[in-house]
N, C-alpha and C positions, 0 to 999 in steps of 0.2 A: 694514740686516739683512741677510743672505744669502738667496737664493731658498731656499724648504722646497718639495723636492720630494714632492709626493703617491705614497703609493704605491696604485698602481691593479692591481695586479695578483697573483696568487700567485706569478709566476715573480721579483718583487723578494725578497719574502718569504714562502715556500711553509708556513712553521710558526708563521706570527703572520697577525695582522688584518690584514684590505687597508685599516683606517681607518688613518692616521696620515701622517707623512712620510718621507721618505728618508735617507739619509746627508748629515748637513751638508754646504755648500756653499759654499766658500772657507775664508778662515784660520781655523784655530781658536779658539776663544774661550778667554781665561785663567780665566775666571769657577769659583772651585773649585763653583758647584751644577751646573753642566752634567758628566755622564757619559759618560767616554771614550768607554765602548761602543757607547752608545747615538748619538753622534755619528757615530762610525763605520758604524755598520749601519741606523740610523735608529730613530725611536720610533713603536712601533705603540699604545701605549699610549691607551686612553679618558681624555685629560688635555687640558683648556683650553690654546689657544694659548702663553698664559703660562707653562706650565711643560714644555712638548716638550723634550727634552735634559735634562730636570733629573735629578739623584738624588733618589730616594724620600724620601732623609734630607730633602733642600733644599725638598722640596713640602711634607712635613708640617711642617718647622720654618716656613715662611713662610705657612700655615694657622694655625699657632698662635697668629699675632700679629695674628689679625682673628676668629677663632671668634666664632660668635656666644652668648650667655650664656642659651641656654637647651641643656636634656639632656633626652634621650628613654629611657627606662625602659621595659624590655619585660616582663611577668610571663611568663616561661617555665616554669609547672606544669608544661606537657603540651608536646612537640615542638612547634614548629611551622614550619613551612617557609617563613614569611613574613618571619622576621628578617632575612635574608639583604636582603631589597629594601629593609626598614626601615634596616637599615644604610646601604644605597647612599642611599638620599633623605636620611636625617641627614647623608652628606658632600656632597649636593647643596646642601643648605640650609648646610652649616657650622656642625651643631648642636657643642654642647662637648665631649659625652661621651654614647655609648650606654651603657646599662646592662643588663645581661641579669640578670634574677632567677630564681632556681630552676636548673633545670638548668644545666651548663656548656656542654655539647655542643650546638651547632647546626648548622644547614646554611648553608654559608658559599657555596654555589652563588649563590643570589640577588645577594650583594654584589656579584660581579663583580669582586672583588680590591679595592673602595673601603674596606673594613676595613681596609686598610693604609696608609692614609691618614687613618682617621675612629679615635681615643678610644673603645677598648671595655673597658669593664671590669664583672666576674663578682660577684654577691653569691649570697650562697646562700639566703635569705632575705627576704620583705617588712622585716622589724625591719632586716637591715642596711643594704638602701637607705634607711631611715627614718633610721638614724642617721648615713649618708652625707650626708643633704639636710639635718638639724640642724646637724651638723658644716660645712656650707657655706652656712647660711642662704636654703636653697632652698625653695619651698612645692612641696609637690607635686600637681600637677593630673591628674585620672582622668578618661580620656576611656572613657567608658560610657553607653550609653542604659538607664540606670536612672532609677527615679524622680523623684531628689532633682536629675539634670543641669541644667543649663541648657542652651539654643542656645548653640553656638558663634558662632551669626553675631549676638549680641546682646552678648556678652561682650569684654572687653580682656584675652586671657591677660597673666598679668604678665612681667615683661622679663626677669626672673631666675627661673627654674623647672625642673622635673622631670616632663615628658608624660608620664604612665603608660597603657601600653596593655597590654591583655590579650589571651588568644589569642581567633582568631575563633570564635565560636559561644558557650562558654561566657562569654567576657568574663574582667572581673578580679574577683579573690576578694574574699570579704567582708573580711579582712586588708586587703588592697590599697586598697578603698574607704575604710574607717574610717582609714587613714596619709593620705589624699587632704585637702588643705583646701578643695578644690571638686571639681566632678565637671561634666562639660561634655559634650554631644554634637552629632551632628553632624546638623542637620533632614534628613530625608529624605521624600520623596514618592510611592513607591514600596510594589509589597507587600512585597518582603524586608524581614525586619528588622534584618538588620546590614549593613554595608559590609564589602568584602574589608580584613581588618587592614593590609596593606600601604598600599591604598589611602585608608583613613580615615587613617594616618598622616602622609602627603603633604597632606592637606588638612590639617590640625591646624597641622602644621610652616610649611606656605604662609601658615596666617593668621597665626600668631608675626611672620612675616617682613613683613608686611602692615603691622602696626602697630610693630614696632621696628625693623627694618633699614632702614639706609643702603640706599635702592633707586639712588641716582646715587652710587656710588663716585668716586674722585677715578682 
C-alpha cells in the first residue's frame, strides 16, 4: 500500500479542507473505482480510509451492498434546520433511505455533503409515506414523547422498519402518529420537554444498531 500523505496546511490545498490525504504516492492503481483527479490532487473529503480516492459513484455502489434495513423519515411539515444533521447521521449509521415528508426543499448545509452518499426520497404527504411502507412491508415507528409511547430503552426496534421523526417542538402530526404501528420515546431526566431533533435521531439510530447491526464486520 503506498504511503498516504496527510494534508497539514492550506498551502497544499488552499480551497479545500485541511483534513485528508495528498496526491497518490507510487504507481497509480488501475482499479476503476479510483478517481484519476483525486489520485493526482489528493482527497480532502470526509470519508473513511477505505474510500480514499474512490469516485463518489463507487462509494455509493459499495455502500448499497451493505446498507442496514432501517429507514429514517422526517415529517417536514414546517421547515426544519435539523434535517441535514439527521441525513448525516443516517449516513453514519448506514440507513437504507431517508424520507422527507412534506416540503421538498430542506437545508442541506447540516448534511455536510453526506446526502451525496445517502439515498433520500421525498413524499408529499404522510399517506404517500404510508403507501411506501406498506409496499415494502415496513412498520412505521413513531419517535415522540406522547402518552402512548414506550421507553425506547425497554423495547427492541423492528429489524426492518421506518423510524419516523417530527419537527422539534410540535413533534409529529396526529396523522403521522396514527400511521405508526408503535411509538417510542427517549427517557429524559432534566427539565426540558424535548431533545434536539437531530440528537434524538442519533440516539434512536444507535439503539437500532445496538440490537441489529454486525458490530464486528469482517
